[in-house]
C-alpha positions in Angstrom: -0.1 0.2 0.1 2.8 2.2 -0.7 0.4 4.2 -2.9 -1.3 5.5 0.5 -0.3 8.6 2.2 2.1 8.2 5.1 -0.6 7.9 7.6 -0.7 5.0 10.3 -4.4 5.7 10.9 -5.2 5.9 7.2 -3.4 2.5 6.7 -4.8 0.7 9.2 -8.4 1.8 8.3 -7.7 0.4 5.0 -5.7 -2.7 6.1 -8.9 -3.5 8.5 -11.1 -2.7 5.8 -9.7 -5.2 3.5 -9.5 -7.5 6.0 -13.3 -7.2 6.8 -13.9 -7.3 2.9 -12.2 -10.5 2.5 -13.8 -12.0 5.4 -17.2 -11.1 4.4 -16.9 -12.1 0.8 -15.4 -15.5 2.1 -18.0 -16.2 4.4 -20.9 -15.2 1.9 -19.3 -17.4 -0.8 -19.0 -20.4 1.4 -22.4 -20.0 3.0 -24.1 -19.5 -0.7 -22.4 -22.7 -1.6 -23.5 -24.3 1.3 -27.0 -23.5 1.0 -26.7 -24.3 -2.7 -25.6 -27.9 -2.2 -28.2 -28.5 0.4 -30.8 -26.9 -1.5 -29.9 -29.2 -4.2 -29.2 -32.3 -2.0 -32.9 -31.7 -0.8 -34.1 -31.5 -4.4 -32.5 -34.9 -5.2 -33.9 -36.5 -2.0 -37.5 -35.4 -3.3 -37.0 -36.7 -6.5 -35.7 -39.9 -5.1 -38.8 -40.1 -3.0 -41.2 -39.3 -6.0 -39.2 -42.4 -7.7 -40.1 -44.7 -4.7 -44.0 -43.4 -5.0 -44.3 -43.9 -8.7 -42.8 -47.6 -8.2 -45.4 -48.3 -5.5 -48.1 -47.1 -8.1 -46.7 -49.1 -10.8 -46.6 -52.0 -8.6 -50.1 -51.9 -7.6 -51.0 -51.4 -10.9 -49.5 -54.8 -12.1 -52.3 -57.2 -11.4 -55.1 -55.2 -13.3 -52.7 -53.9 -16.1 -55.1 -50.9 -15.8 -53.2 -48.1 -17.3 -55.5 -45.6 -17.5 -55.7 -45.7 -13.7 -52.0 -45.6 -13.0 -52.4 -42.6 -14.9 -55.2 -41.2 -13.0 -53.1 -41.9 -9.7 -50.1 -40.0 -10.9 -52.2 -37.0 -11.8 -53.2 -37.3 -8.3 -49.9 -37.3 -7.3 -49.0 -34.2 -9.1 -52.0 -32.2 -7.5 -50.4 -29.2 -5.5 -47.1 -30.2 -6.7 -46.7 -28.0 -9.9 -43.4 -27.9 -9.7 -42.7 -31.9 -10.5 -43.2 -33.8 -13.5 -43.2 -37.6 -14.4 -42.4 -39.3 -17.4 -43.2 -42.6 -18.2 -41.4 -44.0 -21.9 -41.4 -47.4 -23.1 -38.5 -48.8 -24.8 -39.6 -48.0 -28.5 -39.9 -44.5 -27.6 -43.6 -44.2 -26.8 -44.6 -41.6 -23.9 -47.0 -43.6 -21.7 -47.5 -40.6 -19.4 -46.0 -37.2 -19.2 -46.6 -35.7 -22.7 -43.6 -34.0 -24.5 -40.0 -35.3 -23.3 -37.8 -33.3 -22.2 -34.4 -32.0 -23.6 -31.6 -33.4 -21.6 -29.2 -30.4 -20.9 -26.3 -31.8 -18.7 -25.9 -35.2 -17.2 -24.5 -34.8 -13.5 -21.9 -37.1 -12.1 -24.2 -39.3 -9.7 -26.0 -42.2 -11.5 -29.3 -41.1 -12.8 -29.0 -37.6 -12.1 -29.3 -34.9 -14.8 -30.4 -31.5 -15.8 -33.3 -30.9 -18.4 -35.2 -28.2 -20.1 -39.0 -28.7 -20.5 -40.6 -28.0 -23.5 -41.6 -24.4 -22.7 -38.1 -23.9 -21.4 -38.3 -24.3 -17.6 -35.1 -25.9 -16.7 -35.8 -29.0 -13.9 -33.4 -31.3 -12.6 -34.0 -35.0 -12.9 -33.7 -38.8 -11.9 -33.8 -41.6 -14.2 -34.9 -44.9 -13.4 -35.7 -48.2 -15.5 -38.8 -50.2 -14.3 -38.1 -53.9 -16.0 -40.8 -56.5 -16.0 -42.7 -54.9 -13.3 -45.0 -52.5 -15.4 -48.3 -53.4 -17.3 -46.0 -53.2 -20.4 -41.9 -54.2 -20.7 -39.0 -52.2 -20.1 -40.4 -48.6 -19.2 -37.9 -45.4 -18.3 -39.1 -43.3 -15.4 -38.0 -39.8 -15.5 -38.9 -37.6 -12.2 -38.1 -33.8 -12.5 -38.5 -31.0 -10.2 -38.7 -27.1 -11.2 -35.3 -25.6 -10.4 -36.3 -22.0 -10.6 -37.7 -21.7 -7.2 -34.2 -22.6 -6.0 -32.5 -20.4 -8.1 -34.6 -17.5 -6.9 -34.1 -18.4 -3.3 -30.0 -18.6 -3.8 -30.3 -15.1 -5.8 -32.2 -13.8 -3.1 -29.8 -15.1 -0.2 -26.7 -14.0 -2.5 -28.3 -10.3 -2.6 -28.6 -10.3 1.1 -25.4 -11.6 1.6 -24.0 -9.0 -0.7 -26.0 -6.3 1.3 -24.6 -7.4 4.7 -21.2 -7.8 3.6 -21.1 -4.2 2.2 -22.7 -2.7 5.2 -20.4 -4.7 7.3 -17.4 -3.3 5.5 -18.8 0.1 5.8 -19.4 -0.4 9.7 -15.5 -1.7 9.9 -14.5 1.2 8.1 -16.1 3.6 10.3 -15.4 1.9 13.7 -11.6 1.1 12.3 -11.4 4.8 11.7 -12.8 5.7 15.3 -10.6 3.0 16.9 -7.1 3.8 15.0 -7.8 7.6 16.1 -8.5 6.7 19.6 -5.7 4.3 20.0 -3.2 6.8 17.8 -4.1 9.4 20.5 -1.2 8.7 22.7 1.2 9.3 20.0 -0.4 12.7 19.0 0.1 13.5 22.6 3.7 12.6 22.6 4.2 14.5 19.3 2.8 17.7 21.1 5.1 17.2 24.4 8.2 16.4 22.0 7.3 19.9 20.0 7.7 21.6 23.4 11.3 20.6 23.8 13.7 23.2 22.5 17.3 24.4 23.5 15.9 26.4 26.1 14.0 23.4 27.6 16.2 20.4 27.2 15.3 19.4 30.6 11.9 18.5 29.6 11.2 14.9 29.3 8.2 12.6 27.5 5.3 11.6 29.7 4.9 7.8 30.3 2.0 8.0 32.3 -1.1 6.5 30.8 1.0 5.2 28.0 0.3 1.8 26.5 3.0 -1.0 26.9 3.9 -0.8 23.1 5.0 2.8 23.6 6.7 2.6 26.6 9.9 1.2 25.2 9.8 4.1 22.6 9.3 6.9 25.3 12.0 5.2 27.2 14.5 5.2 24.4 13.9 8.8 23.3 14.2 10.0 26.8 17.5 8.5 26.8 18.1 10.1 23.4 17.0 13.3 25.2 19.3 12.8 28.2 22.3 12.1 25.7 21.2 15.1 23.3 21.0 17.5 26.8 24.3 16.3 27.8 25.8 16.7 24.4 24.6 20.4 24.1 25.9 21.2 27.8 28.7 19.9 26.7 29.2 21.6 23.4 27.9 24.9 25.7 30.8 24.3 27.9 33.4 23.5 25.3 32.7 26.7 23.3 32.8 28.7 26.3 36.0 27.2 27.6 37.4 27.5 23.9 36.3 31.0 24.1 38.2 31.3 27.3 41.4 29.6 26.4 41.6 31.8 23.1 41.1 35.1 24.4 43.8 35.4 26.7 46.8 34.5 24.1 44.8 36.6 21.3 44.7 39.6 24.0 48.5 39.4 24.3 49.0 39.0 20.5 47.0 42.0 19.9 48.5 44.4 22.9 52.1 43.1 21.9 51.5 44.1 18.3 50.3 47.4 19.3 53.2 48.1 21.1 55.6 47.0 18.7 54.0 49.3 16.1 54.3 52.4 18.0 56.4 54.9 16.5 59.9 54.8 17.8 59.9 51.3 18.5 63.7 50.1 18.5 64.4 47.0 16.1 65.4 44.7 18.8 62.1 45.2 20.6 60.3 44.5 17.4 62.2 41.3 16.9 61.5 40.3 20.7 57.5 41.2 20.1 57.4 39.0 17.1 59.4 36.2 18.9 56.7 36.3 21.8 53.9 36.5 19.2 55.2 33.4 17.4 55.4 31.7 20.5 51.9 32.6 21.2 50.9 31.5 17.9 52.4 28.1 18.4 50.4 27.8 21.5 47.4 28.6 19.7 48.0 26.3 16.7 48.6 23.4 19.4 45.2 24.4 21.0 43.6 24.1 17.6 45.2 20.8 16.7 44.5 19.0 19.8 40.7 20.3 19.4 40.2 19.2 16.0 41.9 16.0 17.3 39.3 15.6 19.8 36.4 16.7 17.5 37.4 13.5 14.9 37.6 11.5 17.8 33.9 12.4 19.2 32.7 11.7 15.6 33.7 8.1 16.0 37.1 8.0 14.3 39.2 4.9 15.1 42.6 4.4 15.1 44.1 3.3 11.9 47.6 1.3 11.1 47.4 -0.9 13.9 50.6 -3.0 14.6 51.4 -5.4 17.3 53.4 -2.7 19.5 55.7 -3.7 22.5 54.5 -1.4 25.0 57.7 -1.7 27.3 60.1 -0.2 24.6 57.7 2.6 24.0 57.1 3.7 27.4 61.1 3.7 27.6 61.3 5.7 24.5 58.8 8.1 26.2 60.3 8.6 29.5 63.6 9.4 27.7 61.8 12.0 25.4 60.5 13.6 28.8 64.0 13.5 30.3 64.7 17.4 30.2 61.1 18.1 32.0 61.8 15.3 34.4 65.2 16.7 35.0 64.0 20.2 35.0 61.0 19.1 38.1 63.7 16.9 39.7 61.6 14.0 39.4 62.5 10.1 38.3 60.4 8.1 36.3 60.8 4.1 35.7 58.9 1.5 33.9 57.6 -1.5 35.6 56.3 -4.6 34.1 55.8 -5.3 30.3 53.0 -6.0 27.8 51.9 -6.0 24.1 49.1 -4.6 22.3 47.8 -4.0 18.9 47.6 -0.5 18.4 48.6 2.7 16.6 52.2 3.3 17.8 52.1 7.1 17.3 48.9 7.3 19.1 49.9 5.5 22.0 52.9 7.5 22.2 51.0 10.8 22.2 49.1 9.1 25.3 52.0 8.1 27.0 53.5 11.5 26.7 50.3 13.3 28.1 50.0 11.0 31.1 53.9 11.3 32.1 53.2 15.1 31.8 50.0 15.0 33.9 52.2 12.9 36.5 54.9 15.3 36.3 52.8 18.1 37.0 51.4 16.9 40.1 54.7 15.3 41.8 56.8 16.9 44.1 60.7 17.3 43.5 63.0 14.2 44.4 60.2 11.9 43.9 59.5 8.9 41.7 57.0 8.2 38.8 55.7 4.7 37.8 54.8 3.6 34.8 53.3 0.5 34.9 52.1 -2.0 32.0 49.9 -5.0 33.3 48.1 -7.6 31.3 44.9 -9.2 32.3 42.9 -11.4 30.4 42.3 -10.0 27.0 43.3 -6.3 28.2 46.2 -4.2 28.7 46.5 -1.6 31.4 48.6 1.4 30.8 49.0 3.4 33.8 51.1 6.2 35.7 51.6 6.4 39.1 52.4 9.5 40.7 53.2 10.1 44.5 50.9 12.9 46.1 47.5 13.3 48.0 44.6 11.2 47.2 42.5 12.7 44.4 39.2 13.4 45.9 36.1 11.9 44.1 34.4 14.8 42.7 37.9 15.8 41.1 38.3 12.0 39.9 35.2 12.2 38.0 36.2 15.0 35.7 39.9 14.7 35.5 39.4 13.4 31.6 37.0 16.2 30.8 38.2 18.8 28.3 39.6 22.0 30.0 39.8 20.5 33.3 42.2 21.6 35.9 42.2 20.7 39.2 44.9 23.3 40.2 43.8 26.7 39.4 47.1 28.0 40.3 48.6 26.4 37.2 45.8 27.2 35.0 45.7 30.9 35.8 49.6 30.4 35.3 48.9 29.3 31.8 50.8 25.9 32.3 48.3 24.1 30.6 44.9 23.9 28.2 43.4 21.2 30.0 43.4 19.0 27.1 46.2 16.4 27.9 43.8 13.5 29.7 40.8 14.5 27.4 43.1 13.4 24.4 44.3 10.3 26.3 40.7 9.2 26.9 39.9 10.2 23.0 42.9 7.5 22.0 41.8 4.9 24.5 38.1 4.9 22.7 39.9 5.3 19.4 41.0 1.7 20.4 38.1 0.3 21.9 39.3 0.9 25.4 38.7 2.8 28.2 40.4 5.1 30.9 40.3 5.0 34.7 41.6 7.1 37.2 42.6 5.2 41.0 43.3 6.9 44.1 45.7 4.6 46.2 48.0 4.8 49.6 50.5 7.6 48.8 49.5 8.5 45.2 47.4 8.2 42.4 47.1 6.0 39.1 46.0 7.4 35.9 45.8 5.2 32.7 43.7 3.5 30.2 43.0 0.0 29.1 43.6 -1.4 25.7 42.4 -4.7 23.9 45.5 -6.9 23.6 44.2 -8.3 20.4 41.2 -7.1 18.0 
């Protein structure tokens, strides 16, 4: 029914109407055939009864051989039964009773049953029988017939009644179906009205599941779950936009003010050079920030890690510790690796995650202390974590350490030491590999890391 308008109510009404039409038509045809069969069978039974009566009359006439008396009795038999006719015909074709012989139109399957047409054109059902050596004359053919017009008229009347009842039934079904579908789809219309009220300024609204049919409860629950995710994503986007604006405002203001000072009349060349160098440093920071945000945006769109290869994580961890050697020396912090593991991953992304984990640990580790990079294999998962000594992370902070632009240390944040995207990138890299991240507060320090699949 693709030609119908996209309306559930209309499609249901049409479908129920078609079903009603098929049911009424099938029932009417079956009932009509059953009645026709019953009437034909009843007529044949009556004919067989008449055959027996005629046989009886013939038997009674044998002793007297009075053909006139037999005809008289047959006439009496047909009084009040105008629909019946009886023919008696000898073997030589002479008609002893009944008048002009009828024309045979059709012979039926049962022995002796046939349809005939009377001399006046009236169709009749008939039965033939042979009376041998029992009549006043030898070898007589007996035919008893009944007018089938009354039966056909009754069947026609019944057929018309069935058609009228079927049409009325279908029309009534259409009306009741339309009413029922309108009533049953009213909750859907109500949900549509509720959904239309949800706007960016009212994202907290949800679809009500009160007085909702069980078939719609799953849909309502799913839609509310989707709305929860949309609200969360929208709030996150708002916060992200605000954080981006905040992060870009300071370096842009610095660039503008530094450039304005450099363009002041009489500025010495060495000061112009120093201003350009400072501007270049700020631009490099902006470039790094934009690249990180683009990387996170691609990860949010479901980008997966490519160019996977079996990687020795112990060797990569050692290389990244060596890569961060200058920062470790400046902070007077030592970093060591414990354990070993191997995983199918993108080598460059894992290196970036390790550097971010090490950088985060270095920022929160005091001088003369040790950072531990630990590699563990647990079943089909690999745990890569960095432990740094220090006070345990409060639960409310641990819940947000992997959020973008989150900084637990506001002093460092104001000093501009970090944009707060390092651990967010770690989480994105873990998700790109089908993994997850974790933070654990332990005795004497905190462990931050990620879990990766050991194999695809």
